[in-house]
N, CA, C and O atoms as CSV, one atom per row, in Angstrom:
chain,resi,resn,atom,element,x,y,z
A,1,MET,N,N,102.331,93.673,267.979
A,1,MET,CA,C,101.822,94.769,268.428
A,1,MET,C,C,100.836,95.416,267.316
A,1,MET,O,O,101.059,95.285,266.113
A,2,THR,N,N,99.669,96.163,267.859
A,2,THR,CA,C,98.678,96.708,267.060
A,2,THR,C,C,99.262,98.006,266.524
A,2,THR,O,O,99.975,98.726,267.222
A,3,GLU,N,N,98.932,98.291,265.234
A,3,GLU,CA,C,99.557,99.434,264.495
A,3,GLU,C,C,98.584,100.779,265.040
A,3,GLU,O,O,97.385,100.738,265.319
A,4,VAL,N,N,99.259,101.653,265.079
A,4,VAL,CA,C,98.822,102.957,265.607
A,4,VAL,C,C,98.875,103.978,264.400
A,4,VAL,O,O,99.890,104.015,263.705
A,5,SER,N,N,97.766,104.833,264.130
A,5,SER,CA,C,97.853,105.752,263.121
A,5,SER,C,C,98.303,107.153,263.675
A,5,SER,O,O,97.785,107.580,264.707
A,6,ILE,N,N,99.272,107.883,262.995
A,6,ILE,CA,C,99.770,109.077,263.325
A,6,ILE,C,C,99.567,109.843,261.926
A,6,ILE,O,O,100.041,109.470,260.853
A,7,VAL,N,N,98.771,110.986,262.137
A,7,VAL,CA,C,98.729,111.938,261.009
A,7,VAL,C,C,99.115,113.309,261.391
A,7,VAL,O,O,98.484,113.986,262.203
A,8,ARG,N,N,100.254,113.716,260.727
A,8,ARG,CA,C,100.907,114.978,261.112
A,8,ARG,C,C,100.405,116.137,260.498
A,8,ARG,O,O,99.691,115.958,259.511
A,9,PRO,N,N,100.622,117.290,260.869
A,9,PRO,CA,C,100.118,118.516,259.834
A,9,PRO,C,C,100.540,118.560,258.599
A,9,PRO,O,O,101.762,118.550,258.450
A,10,GLY,N,N,99.850,118.606,257.636
A,10,GLY,CA,C,100.112,118.551,256.242
A,10,GLY,C,C,99.978,117.201,255.637
A,10,GLY,O,O,100.323,116.997,254.473
A,11,GLU,N,N,99.457,116.219,256.448
A,11,GLU,CA,C,99.416,114.863,255.965
A,11,GLU,C,C,97.934,114.480,256.027
A,11,GLU,O,O,97.079,115.084,256.674
A,12,GLY,N,N,97.761,113.476,255.323
A,12,GLY,CA,C,96.098,113.006,255.413
A,12,GLY,C,C,95.772,113.439,253.859
A,12,GLY,O,O,96.434,114.204,253.157
A,13,GLU,N,N,94.699,112.812,253.558
A,13,GLU,CA,C,94.181,112.972,252.193
A,13,GLU,C,C,93.284,114.356,251.998
A,13,GLU,O,O,92.196,114.520,252.551
A,14,LEU,N,N,93.859,115.238,251.202
A,14,LEU,CA,C,93.149,116.583,251.054
A,14,LEU,C,C,92.049,116.551,250.052
A,14,LEU,O,O,92.259,116.172,248.899
A,15,ILE,N,N,90.840,116.954,250.482
A,15,ILE,CA,C,89.655,116.889,249.487
A,15,ILE,C,C,89.091,118.153,249.610
A,15,ILE,O,O,88.725,118.604,250.695
A,16,ALA,N,N,88.980,118.899,248.288
A,16,ALA,CA,C,88.244,120.180,248.002
A,16,ALA,C,C,87.032,119.779,247.530
A,16,ALA,O,O,86.952,119.047,246.543
A,17,SER,N,N,85.799,120.293,248.299
A,17,SER,CA,C,84.478,119.893,247.963
A,17,SER,C,C,83.759,121.304,247.920
A,17,SER,O,O,83.177,121.747,248.910
A,18,GLY,N,N,83.829,121.938,246.794
A,18,GLY,CA,C,83.504,123.332,246.421
A,18,GLY,C,C,84.361,124.462,247.119
A,18,GLY,O,O,85.583,124.386,246.997
A,19,PRO,N,N,83.935,125.273,247.681
A,19,PRO,CA,C,85.023,126.233,248.306
A,19,PRO,C,C,85.477,125.827,249.632
A,19,PRO,O,O,86.249,126.552,250.259
A,20,SER,N,N,85.053,124.718,250.108
A,20,SER,CA,C,85.696,124.362,251.414
A,20,SER,C,C,86.596,123.268,251.216
A,20,SER,O,O,86.563,122.769,250.091
A,21,GLN,N,N,87.417,122.763,252.073
A,21,GLN,CA,C,88.155,121.582,251.912
A,21,GLN,C,C,88.038,120.751,253.110
A,21,GLN,O,O,87.626,121.171,254.192
A,22,ILE,N,N,88.423,119.531,252.869
A,22,ILE,CA,C,88.522,118.551,254.126
A,22,ILE,C,C,89.738,117.758,254.076
A,22,ILE,O,O,90.099,117.296,252.994
A,23,ARG,N,N,90.366,117.565,255.068
A,23,ARG,CA,C,91.614,116.806,255.298
A,23,ARG,C,C,90.981,115.598,256.100
A,23,ARG,O,O,90.369,115.709,257.162
A,24,ILE,N,N,91.247,114.351,255.366
A,24,ILE,CA,C,90.777,113.141,256.088
A,24,ILE,C,C,91.993,112.632,257.017
A,24,ILE,O,O,93.114,112.310,256.623
A,25,LEU,N,N,91.515,112.635,258.332
A,25,LEU,CA,C,92.631,112.257,259.488
A,25,LEU,C,C,92.603,110.775,259.681
A,25,LEU,O,O,93.599,110.092,259.921
A,26,GLU,N,N,91.281,110.299,259.546
A,26,GLU,CA,C,90.865,108.785,259.774
A,26,GLU,C,C,89.973,108.430,258.740
A,26,GLU,O,O,88.904,109.040,258.773
A,27,ASP,N,N,90.125,107.574,257.794
A,27,ASP,CA,C,89.212,107.123,256.639
A,27,ASP,C,C,88.362,105.796,257.121
A,27,ASP,O,O,87.457,105.251,256.490
A,28,GLY,N,N,88.845,105.452,258.293
A,28,GLY,CA,C,88.068,104.250,258.835
A,28,GLY,C,C,88.903,102.965,258.739
A,28,GLY,O,O,88.649,101.969,259.416
A,29,SER,N,N,89.889,103.042,257.881
A,29,SER,CA,C,90.691,101.768,257.724
A,29,SER,C,C,91.624,101.457,259.053
A,29,SER,O,O,92.241,100.393,259.107
A,30,ASN,N,N,91.695,102.291,259.975
A,30,ASN,CA,C,92.247,101.886,261.168
A,30,ASN,C,C,91.320,101.713,262.366
A,30,ASN,O,O,91.697,101.495,263.517
A,31,THR,N,N,90.201,101.824,261.998
A,31,THR,CA,C,89.114,101.551,263.143
A,31,THR,C,C,87.827,100.623,262.800
A,31,THR,O,O,86.686,100.708,263.255
A,32,SER,N,N,88.380,99.684,261.825
A,32,SER,CA,C,87.249,98.757,261.493
A,32,SER,C,C,86.045,99.200,260.959
A,32,SER,O,O,85.031,98.502,260.920
A,33,ARG,N,N,86.133,100.445,260.508
A,33,ARG,CA,C,84.978,101.318,259.640
A,33,ARG,C,C,84.188,101.950,260.772
A,33,ARG,O,O,83.119,102.492,260.491
A,34,ARG,N,N,84.634,101.928,262.066
A,34,ARG,CA,C,83.564,102.521,263.043
A,34,ARG,C,C,83.708,103.797,263.155
A,34,ARG,O,O,82.805,104.361,263.773
A,35,LEU,N,N,84.758,104.596,262.663
A,35,LEU,CA,C,84.892,105.953,262.884
A,35,LEU,C,C,85.692,106.671,261.687
A,35,LEU,O,O,86.703,106.138,261.230
A,36,GLY,N,N,85.285,107.702,261.269
A,36,GLY,CA,C,85.930,108.452,260.229
A,36,GLY,C,C,86.074,109.913,260.782
A,36,GLY,O,O,85.194,110.356,261.520
A,37,ILE,N,N,87.282,110.751,260.405
A,37,ILE,CA,C,87.396,111.949,261.105
A,37,ILE,C,C,88.297,112.744,260.141
A,37,ILE,O,O,89.385,112.441,259.651
A,38,GLY,N,N,87.364,114.101,259.980
A,38,GLY,CA,C,88.095,114.969,258.860
A,38,GLY,C,C,88.195,116.478,259.525
A,38,GLY,O,O,87.404,116.878,260.379
A,39,GLU,N,N,89.227,117.204,259.031
A,39,GLU,CA,C,89.454,118.650,259.360
A,39,GLU,C,C,88.904,119.312,258.337
A,39,GLU,O,O,89.377,119.170,257.210
A,40,VAL,N,N,87.808,120.148,258.570
A,40,VAL,CA,C,87.086,120.973,257.454
A,40,VAL,C,C,87.425,122.427,257.663
A,40,VAL,O,O,87.360,122.987,258.757
A,41,VAL,N,N,87.799,123.006,256.512
A,41,VAL,CA,C,88.250,124.464,256.578
A,41,VAL,C,C,87.021,125.040,255.499
A,41,VAL,O,O,86.783,124.580,254.383
A,42,ILE,N,N,86.382,126.083,256.120
A,42,ILE,CA,C,85.290,126.901,255.462
A,42,ILE,C,C,85.689,128.283,255.249
A,42,ILE,O,O,85.826,129.052,256.200
A,43,PRO,N,N,85.889,128.648,253.983
A,43,PRO,CA,C,86.269,130.047,253.866
A,43,PRO,C,C,85.318,131.047,254.381
A,43,PRO,O,O,84.180,130.682,254.674
A,44,PRO,N,N,85.656,132.191,254.510
A,44,PRO,CA,C,84.707,133.380,255.092
A,44,PRO,C,C,83.507,133.510,254.138
A,44,PRO,O,O,83.636,133.494,252.914
A,45,HIS,N,N,82.415,133.632,254.731
A,45,HIS,CA,C,81.075,133.907,253.970
A,45,HIS,C,C,80.832,132.726,253.080
A,45,HIS,O,O,80.495,133.053,251.942
A,46,THR,N,N,80.907,131.570,253.277
A,46,THR,CA,C,80.680,130.362,252.421
A,46,THR,C,C,79.469,129.682,253.063
A,46,THR,O,O,79.452,129.212,254.200
A,47,PRO,N,N,78.360,129.693,252.101
A,47,PRO,CA,C,77.348,128.803,252.582
A,47,PRO,C,C,77.557,127.445,252.434
A,47,PRO,O,O,78.280,127.042,251.523
A,48,GLY,N,N,76.940,126.569,253.326
A,48,GLY,CA,C,77.229,125.072,253.307
A,48,GLY,C,C,76.420,124.315,252.397
A,48,GLY,O,O,75.667,124.951,251.660
A,49,PRO,N,N,76.448,123.023,252.321
A,49,PRO,CA,C,75.591,122.173,251.593
A,49,PRO,C,C,74.099,122.354,251.857
A,49,PRO,O,O,73.718,122.760,252.955
A,50,PRO,N,N,73.272,122.070,250.903
A,50,PRO,CA,C,71.734,122.144,251.221
A,50,PRO,C,C,71.382,121.238,252.558
A,50,PRO,O,O,71.993,120.235,252.926
A,51,GLN,N,N,70.382,121.775,253.107
A,51,GLN,CA,C,69.985,121.165,254.534
A,51,GLN,C,C,69.826,119.575,254.126
A,51,GLN,O,O,69.350,119.285,253.029
A,52,HIS,N,N,70.189,118.693,254.932
A,52,HIS,CA,C,69.866,117.332,254.687
A,52,HIS,C,C,69.924,116.461,256.034
A,52,HIS,O,O,70.234,116.996,257.099
A,53,ARG,N,N,69.607,115.071,255.941
A,53,ARG,CA,C,69.692,114.322,256.952
A,53,ARG,C,C,70.443,112.990,256.683
A,53,ARG,O,O,70.465,112.584,255.521
A,54,HIS,N,N,70.976,112.373,257.526
A,54,HIS,CA,C,71.676,111.026,257.178
A,54,HIS,C,C,70.703,110.035,258.115
A,54,HIS,O,O,70.100,110.321,259.150
A,55,ALA,N,N,70.764,108.803,257.404
A,55,ALA,CA,C,69.896,107.730,257.957
A,55,ALA,C,C,70.829,106.597,258.860
A,55,ALA,O,O,70.405,105.885,259.771
A,56,GLN,N,N,71.988,106.645,258.415
A,56,GLN,CA,C,73.039,105.419,258.998
A,56,GLN,C,C,74.287,106.015,259.704
A,56,GLN,O,O,75.105,105.236,260.193
A,57,HIS,N,N,74.466,107.300,259.779
A,57,HIS,CA,C,75.516,107.536,260.557
A,57,HIS,C,C,75.386,108.888,261.498
A,57,HIS,O,O,74.531,109.729,261.220
A,58,ASP,N,N,76.118,109.028,262.429
A,58,ASP,CA,C,76.141,110.220,263.302
A,58,ASP,C,C,77.200,111.058,262.793
A,58,ASP,O,O,78.168,110.560,262.218
A,59,GLU,N,N,77.070,112.366,262.979
A,59,GLU,CA,C,78.166,113.363,262.624
A,59,GLU,C,C,78.412,114.102,263.971
A,59,GLU,O,O,77.537,114.368,264.794
A,60,GLY,N,N,79.603,114.364,264.059
A,60,GLY,CA,C,80.138,115.389,265.222
A,60,GLY,C,C,80.911,116.469,264.783
A,60,GLY,O,O,81.843,116.227,264.015
A,61,PHE,N,N,80.672,117.700,265.161
A,61,PHE,CA,C,81.630,118.890,264.702
A,61,PHE,C,C,82.030,119.472,266.032
A,61,PHE,O,O,81.279,119.661,266.988
A,62,TYR,N,N,83.435,119.752,265.953
A,62,TYR,CA,C,84.186,120.479,266.948
A,62,TYR,C,C,84.637,121.452,266.423
A,62,TYR,O,O,85.505,121.285,265.566
A,63,VAL,N,N,84.209,122.754,266.752
A,63,VAL,CA,C,84.655,124.057,266.094
A,63,VAL,C,C,86.017,124.368,266.741
A,63,VAL,O,O,86.120,124.454,267.965
A,64,LEU,N,N,87.152,124.551,265.837
A,64,LEU,CA,C,88.409,124.854,266.197
A,64,LEU,C,C,88.709,126.215,266.280
A,64,LEU,O,O,89.351,126.686,267.219
A,65,SER,N,N,88.225,126.953,265.233
A,65,SER,CA,C,88.536,128.335,265.116
A,65,SER,C,C,87.238,128.888,264.187
A,65,SER,O,O,86.521,128.113,263.555
A,66,GLY,N,N,87.063,130.267,264.204
A,66,GLY,CA,C,86.140,131.085,263.523
A,66,GLY,C,C,84.616,130.843,264.055
A,66,GLY,O,O,84.292,130.336,265.129
A,67,THR,N,N,83.832,131.299,263.103
A,67,THR,CA,C,82.220,131.090,263.477
A,67,THR,C,C,81.701,130.237,262.690
A,67,THR,O,O,82.066,130.289,261.515
A,68,VAL,N,N,80.765,129.267,263.068
A,68,VAL,CA,C,79.965,128.415,262.182
A,68,VAL,C,C,78.588,128.501,262.639
A,68,VAL,O,O,78.226,128.457,263.814
A,69,ARG,N,N,77.775,128.641,261.507
A,69,ARG,CA,C,76.195,128.703,261.626
A,69,ARG,C,C,75.703,127.282,261.271
A,69,ARG,O,O,75.707,126.769,260.152
A,70,PHE,N,N,75.288,126.757,262.408
A,70,PHE,CA,C,74.576,125.344,262.184
A,70,PHE,C,C,72.969,125.754,261.977
A,70,PHE,O,O,72.364,126.452,262.791
A,71,THR,N,N,72.479,125.305,260.970
A,71,THR,CA,C,70.849,125.270,260.850
A,71,THR,C,C,70.273,124.017,260.946
A,71,THR,O,O,70.376,123.196,260.035
A,72,ILE,N,N,69.628,123.785,262.053
A,72,ILE,CA,C,68.975,122.603,262.343
A,72,ILE,C,C,67.539,122.707,262.254
A,72,ILE,O,O,66.921,123.252,263.169
A,73,GLY,N,N,66.932,122.228,261.218
A,73,GLY,CA,C,65.579,122.599,260.911
A,73,GLY,C,C,65.355,123.909,260.529
A,73,GLY,O,O,65.828,124.366,259.488
A,74,LEU,N,N,64.608,124.604,261.361
A,74,LEU,CA,C,64.373,126.208,261.083
A,74,LEU,C,C,65.217,126.952,262.038
A,74,LEU,O,O,65.257,128.172,261.880
A,75,ASP,N,N,65.875,126.447,262.971
A,75,ASP,CA,C,66.707,127.039,264.073
A,75,ASP,C,C,68.137,127.345,263.595
A,75,ASP,O,O,68.785,126.449,263.056
A,76,ASP,N,N,68.580,128.394,263.744
A,76,ASP,CA,C,70.103,128.814,263.460
A,76,ASP,C,C,70.781,128.996,264.798
A,76,ASP,O,O,70.265,129.510,265.790
A,77,HIS,N,N,72.079,128.478,264.692
A,77,HIS,CA,C,72.689,128.470,265.867
A,77,HIS,C,C,74.281,128.966,265.494
A,77,HIS,O,O,75.005,128.155,264.917
A,78,GLU,N,N,74.710,130.077,265.778
A,78,GLU,CA,C,76.011,130.619,265.504
A,78,GLU,C,C,76.992,130.250,266.650
A,78,GLU,O,O,76.882,130.692,267.793
A,79,VAL,N,N,77.825,129.518,266.292
A,79,VAL,CA,C,78.742,128.880,267.372
A,79,VAL,C,C,80.251,129.233,267.121
A,79,VAL,O,O,80.532,129.413,265.936
A,80,GLY,N,N,81.302,129.368,268.058
A,80,GLY,CA,C,82.544,129.585,267.945
A,80,GLY,C,C,83.516,128.557,268.569
A,80,GLY,O,O,83.055,127.559,269.122
A,81,ALA,N,N,84.669,128.743,268.507
A,81,ALA,CA,C,85.641,127.869,268.792
A,81,ALA,C,C,85.393,127.241,270.317
A,81,ALA,O,O,85.023,127.892,271.295
A,82,GLY,N,N,85.675,125.881,270.279
A,82,GLY,CA,C,85.429,125.236,271.463
A,82,GLY,C,C,83.986,124.594,271.582
A,82,GLY,O,O,83.757,123.935,272.596
A,83,THR,N,N,83.013,124.732,270.640
A,83,THR,CA,C,81.771,124.206,270.535
A,83,THR,C,C,81.686,122.786,269.978
A,83,THR,O,O,82.460,122.546,269.052
A,84,TRP,N,N,80.977,121.925,270.336
A,84,TRP,CA,C,80.681,120.618,269.874
A,84,TRP,C,C,79.228,120.331,269.591
A,84,TRP,O,O,78.369,120.452,270.464
A,85,VAL,N,N,78.983,119.973,268.437
A,85,VAL,CA,C,77.685,119.824,267.807
A,85,VAL,C,C,77.459,118.427,267.414
A,85,VAL,O,O,78.113,117.997,266.464
A,86,THR,N,N,76.627,117.663,268.011
A,86,THR,CA,C,76.361,116.181,267.613
A,86,THR,C,C,75.106,116.046,266.909
A,86,THR,O,O,74.079,116.469,267.440
A,87,VAL,N,N,75.078,115.429,265.622
A,87,VAL,CA,C,73.893,115.395,264.759
A,87,VAL,C,C,73.684,114.011,264.437
A,87,VAL,O,O,74.343,113.439,263.568
A,88,PRO,N,N,72.540,113.310,265.298
A,88,PRO,CA,C,72.322,112.024,265.164
A,88,PRO,C,C,71.443,111.716,263.998
A,88,PRO,O,O,70.794,112.614,263.462
A,89,PRO,N,N,71.396,110.379,263.552
A,89,PRO,CA,C,70.710,110.038,262.285
A,89,PRO,C,C,69.216,110.671,262.353
A,89,PRO,O,O,68.487,110.584,263.341
A,90,GLY,N,N,68.924,111.239,261.289
A,90,GLY,CA,C,67.318,111.746,261.122
A,90,GLY,C,C,67.419,113.259,261.299
A,90,GLY,O,O,66.507,113.967,260.873
A,91,ALA,N,N,68.483,113.790,261.908
A,91,ALA,CA,C,68.263,115.213,262.134
A,91,ALA,C,C,68.752,116.134,260.831
A,91,ALA,O,O,69.817,116.037,260.222
A,92,PRO,N,N,67.812,116.921,260.627
A,92,PRO,CA,C,67.983,118.036,259.298
A,92,PRO,C,C,69.086,118.949,259.796
A,92,PRO,O,O,69.041,119.480,260.906
A,93,HIS,N,N,70.043,119.105,258.960
A,93,HIS,CA,C,71.130,120.049,259.416
A,93,HIS,C,C,72.007,120.501,258.129
A,93,HIS,O,O,72.056,119.787,257.128
A,94,THR,N,N,72.633,121.623,258.217
A,94,THR,CA,C,73.541,122.140,257.445
A,94,THR,C,C,74.383,123.044,258.372
A,94,THR,O,O,74.114,123.185,259.565
A,95,PHE,N,N,75.479,123.682,257.716
A,95,PHE,CA,C,76.412,124.539,258.266
A,95,PHE,C,C,76.857,125.545,257.216
A,95,PHE,O,O,76.787,125.393,255.996
A,96,ALA,N,N,77.338,126.623,257.896
A,96,ALA,CA,C,77.993,127.810,256.828
A,96,ALA,C,C,78.994,128.544,257.755
A,96,ALA,O,O,79.025,128.414,258.979
A,97,ASN,N,N,79.800,129.322,257.024
A,97,ASN,CA,C,80.716,130.217,257.633
A,97,ASN,C,C,80.062,131.637,257.333
A,97,ASN,O,O,80.222,132.100,256.203
A,98,PRO,N,N,79.373,132.319,258.228
A,98,PRO,CA,C,78.995,133.651,258.073
A,98,PRO,C,C,80.049,134.727,258.334
A,98,PRO,O,O,79.907,135.860,257.875
A,99,GLY,N,N,81.099,134.378,259.066
A,99,GLY,CA,C,82.150,135.330,259.427
A,99,GLY,C,C,83.165,135.861,258.411
A,99,GLY,O,O,83.213,135.417,257.264
A,100,ASP,N,N,83.810,136.627,258.775
A,100,ASP,CA,C,85.055,137.148,258.001
A,100,ASP,C,C,86.342,136.474,258.065
A,100,ASP,O,O,87.254,136.814,257.311
A,101,ASP,N,N,86.462,135.629,258.837
A,101,ASP,CA,C,87.665,134.705,258.934
A,101,ASP,C,C,87.313,133.160,258.637
A,101,ASP,O,O,86.210,132.701,258.932
A,102,PRO,N,N,88.299,132.411,258.051
A,102,PRO,CA,C,88.212,130.920,257.907
A,102,PRO,C,C,87.681,130.307,259.106
A,102,PRO,O,O,88.207,130.516,260.199
A,103,ALA,N,N,86.400,129.366,258.924
A,103,ALA,CA,C,86.368,128.543,260.052
A,103,ALA,C,C,86.857,127.072,259.997
A,103,ALA,O,O,86.864,126.512,258.901
A,104,VAL,N,N,87.213,126.495,260.962
A,104,VAL,CA,C,87.947,125.196,260.989
A,104,VAL,C,C,87.222,124.380,261.937
A,104,VAL,O,O,87.113,124.792,263.092
A,105,MET,N,N,86.644,123.124,261.549
A,105,MET,CA,C,85.925,122.157,262.313
A,105,MET,C,C,86.798,120.811,262.200
A,105,MET,O,O,87.399,120.484,261.177
A,106,LEU,N,N,86.780,120.098,263.363
A,106,LEU,CA,C,86.957,118.611,263.158
A,106,LEU,C,C,85.667,117.972,263.274
A,106,LEU,O,O,84.759,118.175,264.080
A,107,THR,N,N,85.768,117.100,262.244
A,107,THR,CA,C,84.184,116.374,262.168
A,107,THR,C,C,84.350,115.006,262.001
A,107,THR,O,O,85.098,114.487,261.173
A,108,THR,N,N,83.482,114.299,262.979
A,108,THR,CA,C,83.540,112.853,262.940
A,108,THR,C,C,82.379,112.240,262.299
A,108,THR,O,O,81.326,112.870,262.202
A,109,PHE,N,N,82.507,111.049,261.856
A,109,PHE,CA,C,81.438,110.227,261.181
A,109,PHE,C,C,81.484,109.017,261.965
A,109,PHE,O,O,82.607,108.549,262.152
A,110,THR,N,N,80.470,108.399,262.474
A,110,THR,CA,C,80.331,107.031,263.095
A,110,THR,C,C,79.165,106.405,262.598
A,110,THR,O,O,78.092,106.936,262.884
A,111,PRO,N,N,79.165,105.289,261.849
A,111,PRO,CA,C,80.582,104.882,261.194
A,111,PRO,C,C,81.006,105.678,260.124
A,111,PRO,O,O,80.399,106.713,259.849
A,112,ASP,N,N,82.133,105.248,259.397
A,112,ASP,CA,C,82.808,105.925,258.689
A,112,ASP,C,C,82.109,106.293,257.051
A,112,ASP,O,O,82.726,106.790,256.109
A,113,LEU,N,N,80.918,105.953,257.073
A,113,LEU,CA,C,80.230,106.126,255.744
A,113,LEU,C,C,80.445,107.093,254.858
A,113,LEU,O,O,80.491,106.845,253.653
A,114,TYR,N,N,80.614,108.401,255.389
A,114,TYR,CA,C,80.696,109.497,254.584
A,114,TYR,C,C,81.987,110.005,254.226
A,114,TYR,O,O,81.984,111.069,253.608
A,115,VAL,N,N,83.219,109.409,254.513
A,115,VAL,CA,C,84.456,109.505,253.975
A,115,VAL,C,C,84.360,109.456,252.337
A,115,VAL,O,O,84.697,110.343,251.553
A,116,GLN,N,N,83.886,108.351,252.087
A,116,GLN,CA,C,83.829,108.413,250.465
A,116,GLN,C,C,82.963,109.323,249.812
A,116,GLN,O,O,83.254,109.836,248.732
A,117,TYR,N,N,81.819,109.562,250.477
A,117,TYR,CA,C,81.111,110.830,249.925
A,117,TYR,C,C,81.909,111.942,249.663
A,117,TYR,O,O,81.639,112.590,248.652
A,118,PHE,N,N,82.953,112.339,250.458
A,118,PHE,CA,C,83.514,113.525,250.007
A,118,PHE,C,C,84.397,113.386,248.727
A,118,PHE,O,O,84.574,114.304,247.926
A,119,ARG,N,N,84.981,112.023,248.616
A,119,ARG,CA,C,85.564,111.617,247.382
A,119,ARG,C,C,84.784,111.628,246.125
A,119,ARG,O,O,85.223,112.002,245.038
A,120,ASP,N,N,83.763,111.251,246.327
A,120,ASP,CA,C,82.662,111.247,245.259
A,120,ASP,C,C,82.168,112.668,244.962
A,120,ASP,O,O,81.948,112.992,243.795
A,121,LEU,N,N,81.990,113.512,245.955
A,121,LEU,CA,C,81.918,114.997,245.746
A,121,LEU,C,C,82.863,115.697,244.977
A,121,LEU,O,O,82.474,116.441,244.077
A,122,LYS,N,N,84.055,115.549,245.222
A,122,LYS,CA,C,85.235,115.881,244.736
A,122,LYS,C,C,85.229,115.792,243.192
A,122,LYS,O,O,85.424,116.709,242.396
A,123,ALA,N,N,84.933,114.348,242.912
A,123,ALA,CA,C,84.852,113.830,241.553
A,123,ALA,C,C,83.555,114.660,240.804
A,123,ALA,O,O,83.699,115.031,239.639
A,124,MET,N,N,82.609,114.861,241.348
A,124,MET,CA,C,81.424,115.536,240.738
A,124,MET,C,C,81.902,117.092,240.546
A,124,MET,O,O,81.571,117.637,239.492
A,125,ILE,N,N,82.477,117.656,241.271
A,125,ILE,CA,C,82.919,118.989,241.262
A,125,ILE,C,C,84.001,119.067,240.057
A,125,ILE,O,O,83.962,119.861,239.117
A,126,GLU,N,N,84.898,118.144,240.275
A,126,GLU,CA,C,85.940,118.341,239.100
A,126,GLU,C,C,85.462,117.897,237.732
A,126,GLU,O,O,86.218,118.084,236.779
A,127,SER,N,N,84.285,117.329,237.542
A,127,SER,CA,C,83.834,116.795,236.274
A,127,SER,C,C,83.068,118.145,235.730
A,127,SER,O,O,82.660,118.152,234.568
A,128,GLY,N,N,82.879,119.280,236.576
A,128,GLY,CA,C,82.236,120.476,236.134
A,128,GLY,C,C,80.772,120.729,236.501
A,128,GLY,O,O,80.141,121.712,236.112
A,129,GLN,N,N,80.256,119.704,237.327
A,129,GLN,CA,C,78.916,119.799,237.808
A,129,GLN,C,C,78.799,120.691,238.897
A,129,GLN,O,O,79.586,120.587,239.837
A,130,PRO,N,N,77.794,121.673,238.888
A,130,PRO,CA,C,77.585,122.607,240.083
A,130,PRO,C,C,77.168,121.729,241.298
A,130,PRO,O,O,76.695,120.607,241.123
A,131,MET,N,N,77.356,122.267,242.542
A,131,MET,CA,C,77.024,121.792,243.668
A,131,MET,C,C,75.650,122.265,244.209
A,131,MET,O,O,75.552,123.143,245.067
A,132,THR,N,N,74.642,121.651,243.673
A,132,THR,CA,C,73.154,121.987,243.858
A,132,THR,C,C,72.586,120.852,244.606
A,132,THR,O,O,73.256,119.856,244.880
A,133,ARG,N,N,71.227,121.015,244.969
A,133,ARG,CA,C,70.548,119.982,245.578
A,133,ARG,C,C,70.291,118.896,244.601
A,133,ARG,O,O,70.383,117.715,244.935
A,134,GLU,N,N,69.931,119.316,243.246
A,134,GLU,CA,C,69.708,118.365,242.298
A,134,GLU,C,C,70.880,117.499,241.973
A,134,GLU,O,O,70.688,116.304,241.750
A,135,THR,N,N,72.201,118.065,241.925
A,135,THR,CA,C,73.374,117.144,241.510
A,135,THR,C,C,73.794,116.395,242.636
A,135,THR,O,O,74.346,115.307,242.472
A,136,MET,N,N,73.559,116.934,243.934
A,136,MET,CA,C,73.846,116.084,245.081
A,136,MET,C,C,73.127,114.944,245.549
A,136,MET,O,O,73.628,113.991,246.147
A,137,VAL,N,N,71.799,115.107,245.214
A,137,VAL,CA,C,70.707,113.730,245.722
A,137,VAL,C,C,71.310,112.544,245.063
A,137,VAL,O,O,71.474,111.574,245.803
A,138,PRO,N,N,71.668,112.422,243.846
A,138,PRO,CA,C,72.114,110.978,243.384
A,138,PRO,C,C,73.268,110.600,244.493
A,138,PRO,O,O,73.127,109.569,245.151
A,139,ILE,N,N,74.306,111.368,244.674
A,139,ILE,CA,C,75.423,111.001,245.509
A,139,ILE,C,C,74.763,110.785,246.870
A,139,ILE,O,O,75.035,109.717,247.419
A,140,TRP,N,N,73.969,111.593,247.481
A,140,TRP,CA,C,73.541,111.308,248.730
A,140,TRP,C,C,72.927,110.173,248.972
A,140,TRP,O,O,72.961,109.685,250.101
A,141,LYS,N,N,72.206,109.520,247.842
A,141,LYS,CA,C,71.351,108.275,247.877
A,141,LYS,C,C,72.440,107.158,248.170
A,141,LYS,O,O,72.127,106.208,248.887
A,142,ASN,N,N,73.667,107.253,247.649
A,142,ASN,CA,C,74.656,106.241,247.913
A,142,ASN,C,C,75.082,106.034,249.274
A,142,ASN,O,O,75.788,105.072,249.576
A,143,TYR,N,N,74.608,107.061,250.279
A,143,TYR,CA,C,75.157,107.083,251.693
A,143,TYR,C,C,74.097,107.457,252.548
A,143,TYR,O,O,74.294,108.238,253.479
A,144,ALA,N,N,72.776,106.870,252.267
A,144,ALA,CA,C,71.725,106.895,252.970
A,144,ALA,C,C,71.466,108.315,253.600
A,144,ALA,O,O,71.201,108.448,254.794
A,145,THR,N,N,71.566,109.409,252.682
A,145,THR,CA,C,71.288,110.842,252.974
A,145,THR,C,C,70.351,111.381,252.072
A,145,THR,O,O,70.384,111.020,250.896
A,146,GLU,N,N,69.535,112.184,252.462
A,146,GLU,CA,C,68.527,112.717,251.775
A,146,GLU,C,C,68.243,114.325,252.106
A,146,GLU,O,O,68.452,114.774,253.233
A,147,PRO,N,N,67.763,115.119,251.050
A,147,PRO,CA,C,67.575,116.483,251.358
A,147,PRO,C,C,66.476,116.622,252.325
A,147,PRO,O,O,65.552,115.816,252.437
A,148,SER,N,N,66.629,117.692,253.014
A,148,SER,CA,C,65.457,118.060,253.959
A,148,SER,C,C,64.678,119.099,253.425
A,148,SER,O,O,64.941,120.255,253.755
A,149,THR,N,N,63.649,118.831,252.557
A,149,THR,CA,C,62.944,119.861,251.615
A,149,THR,C,C,61.975,120.521,252.645
A,149,THR,O,O,61.646,121.677,252.379
A,150,GLU,N,N,61.465,119.958,253.787
A,150,GLU,CA,C,60.474,120.731,254.491
A,150,GLU,C,C,61.010,121.721,255.523
A,150,GLU,O,O,60.270,122.403,256.232
A,151,PHE,N,N,62.388,121.758,255.563
A,151,PHE,CA,C,62.944,122.816,256.207
A,151,PHE,C,C,63.615,123.833,255.348
A,151,PHE,O,O,63.411,123.888,254.135
A,152,ALA,N,N,64.434,124.656,255.999
A,152,ALA,CA,C,65.067,125.857,255.266
A,152,ALA,C,C,65.778,125.434,254.089
A,152,ALA,O,O,66.397,124.371,254.130
A,153,PRO,N,N,65.766,126.167,252.995
A,153,PRO,CA,C,66.866,125.679,251.858
A,153,PRO,C,C,68.220,125.812,252.127
A,153,PRO,O,O,69.054,125.455,251.295
């Protein structure tokens, strides 16, 4: 029989990346690397990563609670629970929590390339480096990601 993965509340790999945290629900090991999934918790009034684009994977964001501001190029979209956002390769994007409550999203990575990025980001932060565009670019390059300097900072 084929193995089935079940991740219960409180289980999964917990990664803090700056003020936000991600709980890895699927790291790709059960999907032949086709899919990674994480639960992202963003504290109130938290800016997101610098705007960037991916060349080799899609990202999906399903807002479970709170308000998330997605910036796509120059356009801001404030969305709430029940909203799904698909970011295909090449689309500049970032997200933030402008609200007074934590925001929680279910995030998909297809394929699973970006799961290891979060582990690398955690190691960078634990080493004492600040999370800036300059410190993130070397890590991003490992995952076919680049800053979107022609759009909003």
